[in-house]
N, C-alpha and C positions, 0 to 999 in steps of 0.2 A: 506636803512636803516634797521638795525635788530629790533625784536619784542622783549618783555619781554618773557622768556621762561616759559612756564606751567608747572604745578606741582600738586602733589596730593592734594587736599582741595580747589585749586584755583576755583572761582564762574565763572559760565555761565550766560548768559544773560537773561535765564528763572528763576534765583534765585538758581539753582542747584548746584552741583560741581562735580569736578573730584575725583571718589574714587578708581582708580588704577594707579599706577605708578611704575616704576623699582626701585625696593630696593635697588640695588647694586649703582645706580649712584642718588646723593644727589645735589639738586640745593636749596640754601638757607635753607639746613637743611631738605628739603623735597624730596621723591622720584621724580624723573623727568617723565612727562607724554609724551606719544609718540600716533603716530596714531594707532588706535586698543585698546586703554585703553579707559576703560567704564566711563560712568558720569551718574548721577541721575538728575531727573526732577521733581519738586515739582508740577508744575501747571496742571491745568485741563482744558480741552476742554467744551464748552459749551454743556448742554444736560441734560436730567434727567433720572437718575443721571449722574452728569457729569464724562465722562470717562477721566481718568488720561493720562498725556502724559507718555511716555514711553522712559526714558534715554537709550542711546546707545553709540557705540563708537565713538571716535574723528576720523573724515574725514580727516582733512588735516593737514599738517606738513611742515617741512623744508625738501625737498628732498635730499638737499646736506650734511644735519647734521644727522647724524645715533647715535641713543641712543639704546644699545642693540639690534642694528639690523633694528631697525625701525625708520622713520623719527621723529624727535623731534617735539613736539606740541607748539604752541605759543599764546600769547594774539591775539585775532582776528580770530583763524582759527576756521572751523566749526567744529559741533558736531552733531550727528545725534539725532531727537526727533521727536516723533510722532505728534507733534503740529507744530507751524510756525517754520522757521529756528532759530537755536539756535548757538551761539559762546561763545568762552573763553573771558571771561571779564578780568581776572586779570592772572599776572605774576609776575616773578622774576625782579623788576625792575634793579637790578644790574648784571642780565646776559640777554645779546641780542643775538638772533639767526636769521641770515639773510637767504636769500633764497640762495646765493652761485650761482656763475657763471652768465652767461647771455644769452640774446638771445628773440625770439621770444616767445610770450604765445600762437602761434597758435596750432591748432591741438585740440585731445581731444578723447572721447570715453571712453570705460570701459578700454582699455588697458593704459591708461595714466599714472596713478598711477604706475602700476607694471613697465612702461618703466622709469620712473623717479626714482624709487627704484632700480632699475637695475643700471641704470645711476650713481646713487651716489653710488653703492658699487663699482662700476667700478674705478669711479674716486677716491675713497679713496684708490682702491688698488694701485694706480699709486705710491705712497709713500712708498719708502722702497723697492720697487721691483728692481730686477738687470737686467732689460730688456735693451739690447744693442739698441743703436739709429744708429749704423754703422753697417756693414757687411764688416770687415776684413777677411783674409784668415782662412781657417778653421772655420767656421761659421756654426750654424745650425737655424731652424725655424720650430717651431710648432704652428699649427693653428688648434682652436677647433670651430666647428659649430655645430648647432642643426640639426634637420631633416628639417626644412626649409632653411636651408644653411646660418642663420644668426648666429653673433658669438656670443661665450657663454662667459659672464664675470661674475665677482664676485665669482669664484669658486677656493679655494684653490690648490695648485697644490705643487709636490715635483719633482725638476729635479735633475737628476743624469748624471754627466758630464763623457766623457771618460775616465779621470783619478779618477773615482769612488767618486770624491766628490760630495755632496747633498747641496742643496740650497732649499729654498721655496719661496713662493708668492702667489699672488692672481691675478688671469685671468684679465686683463684690457678690457675697452670695444671693443678694437681690436679682443679680443679673441686669442691673438698671444704671442708666447715666443720665444724671439731671444737671442743667446749667439753667442759672435764673440771671436777671439784669444784664441781659445781653441785647445787642441792637437786633432790628428786625432784618430778616432774611432767611436763606437756607443754611442747614448745619450738615455737618456729613460726619460719620464714624466709620474708621476702618478698622477691622478687628486684625491685630498683627499676630502672626504664627510662624513658626519654623518647624518643619516636618520632613519626613521621609530621608532623614540622613543616611547614606548609603554607599558603599565602596562599588566600583566599577566590576569587582569579582569576588568572590568569596575566599579564592587562594592565589597566591604570587609567588614568584620567584625571587629570589636575591638580586638586587640589580633592576628589577622591572618597575617602572613606573605605573602608578596607580591613581585612578582619578576618584576625587571624592567630591559628593554632591549633595544638596538639598534643596527642598522648595519653601519658598517662603511667600507669605502674602500679606498686604497692608503696608508693605515698607518700600520705601521709595529706590528707585534705581541709584547705583553710585552711592549708598550707604555704605561705609565701612563695616566689615566685618573680621571675624577672627577664628580659625581653625586651628585648634590644637590636638596633636597626635600623642596618645597615650599607649605605654607598654602596659600589659598585664601578665603576670606569671603566677605560676602556681605558689611562689613564695614572695613574701615581701608587699610592699605598697604598688600602687599603680605608678608609673614614673612617665612625666612630660618628657616626649624624646624630640617634638618638632612643632615651631609655630608658625603658621602662615596666616599674613595679612593680606585682606581680598576685599573685594566689593560685591554688593548686589547686582546682577545683570540679568535682565529678562525674566525675573521671577525667581532666579536661582542663585545660589552661592556655590561656587565651583572651586577645584584646586588639585594639585598634583601632589603626590609623594613618593618618594623612591627609597626601600628599605636597603640600606648599604652601611657597612663599618667603615669607619675613619680607619686607616692604616696607622695612624700614630697611637690610635686608642685600643688598637686589637689586642696587644698584650694584656692591657689593662682590664678589657672586657672580659678573657678568656680565665685571668686570674681569679675575676670575680664568680666565676661559673665552676670553680673547684667543687669537686662531688659533695657537696653539703647536702643538698636537695636535687630533687629531679627538676627540669626547666623544660618547658613549655610554651614559650612567650606567644601572646596573640597581641592585636593592635585593635585600637578604636579611636575614633575622632569625636570631638565635640565642636558644634560651630556656635559662636556666639553672635548677636546683632541685635542693637536697639535692647536691651535687657531681656533677649528671649534665647532659648539654647535648646539644640537638639542634638541628641547622641545617635552615633551609628552604631551598628552590630558588629561582630568581632570579624577580625580580617586574619588568616592564617598564613605564614610564610613558610615556603619549601625551599630546599637547597640540595645540594649533592655533594657526594665525596669521591674522590678520586685515590685508590690505593695503588702504590707501586712498591715492589719490594724488590731488592737488589743485594745482592751479596759481593764477594770479593771483587775489587775491580769495575765494580758497576755490573755486573752480569746478573740479569734477571734472575730470580727464582721462581721457577713455574710451578702451577697445580698446587700451591700450599694453600692448605685451609685458614680460615680467619673466622674471628668473632669480633662484631662491632656493637659496643653498647653506646647508644646515643643519649644526648644529654635528657630527652622525654623518659629516660629507662628501657626504653624497646631494644630488644636485643636481635640482632641479625646475624646469620652464619652464610658464609660464600665460600668460594674456592678461585684463587688467581687463575688466569688463563696461561697460557704459554708463553707470554711476553711478562708474567708476574705482574698484571694489571686487573683492576677489578673497578667499576663504578657504581656507587649504590644512589637512586635516585630517591626523590620524596622524602627528605631527611629533614628533621626540625634542626634549624640552625643552632648553634652552641657548641659547646666543646662535649666531643665523642671519645672514646676511649676502645683503642684497637689491640686485639691479642692474637698472636699466633700460637695455638696451642702445642705443636709439636717442636715449636724452636725453645731455644734456652733464655729468649728475651723476649719481652712483650713492648714493643714501641709504642709511644703515641703518636697520634696524627701530628704531623708536622705543622708548626704554627708559623 
């Protein structure tokens, strides 16, 4: 029997909740949770002072139901925690996800999850493939294996027949491609892959253009591709912030993106960052082309804050000590120079709070 599908915001046994989901797949109006998505845990272990539990990724899911290429999480599935074992306690009662398939639960070890995921991809690939089940006159068969001689599955391919007609599919768990009742002549199979999606650098300043790139194989030049840039934060689901349409060129897909805040939306963004939770946004991108997808690592943006303090008639207030609380929760202390000025570099973009302890007021950063 199926189990309720887990989503962003669903509770765990320790009183925490799932904080990451796939924004493009909604279940009951909320992003779907998958294996690898993170959760937070508010509990503490005994001790002085009591060490907090550390929430971690979802460990289990349905091996035969993939959402965004990862097994779907359900109520009752295990999640990582530094304390006692933790599980997902809630889900969408109107959407049930089962295990799929049948057979023994024997086996185990580190490779079990990977094998289940590969089997799921291969089983899913069976639907819609043009594989032949009989071998009539003029047939052809290709079989793909890895270095250990095991079948390769779950990889997209492009098949070109003797007549030049093309068809596409995904390698099944046998790793074989068969076609029969075809004309005489040569056939060709190109494995299709999108790999090595990466930013041109790990950290970037606000307003700086960053290059995005990935390598492609088996895809024709000038094939349309899409790059989607997402924002991920400590709280809330991942958010799509930019979409770029591009094309395959010389075995690569490339694009540029610049982190910048639209002045017309700055007030709205700052209001959204009122101190309810800490914020430390980071960014990643996904490349989609011809049914294949690759995801980059995380990009950190850094910014700076300039502080100017003046009194009556604009006269600078010199040598005043200040406390700056960043949106990430980091606290910095400093002192203004003789011109009432200071600059803090390498700060997380977002709303910060500025305090002058010796003054009778605590102004906020000018917006």
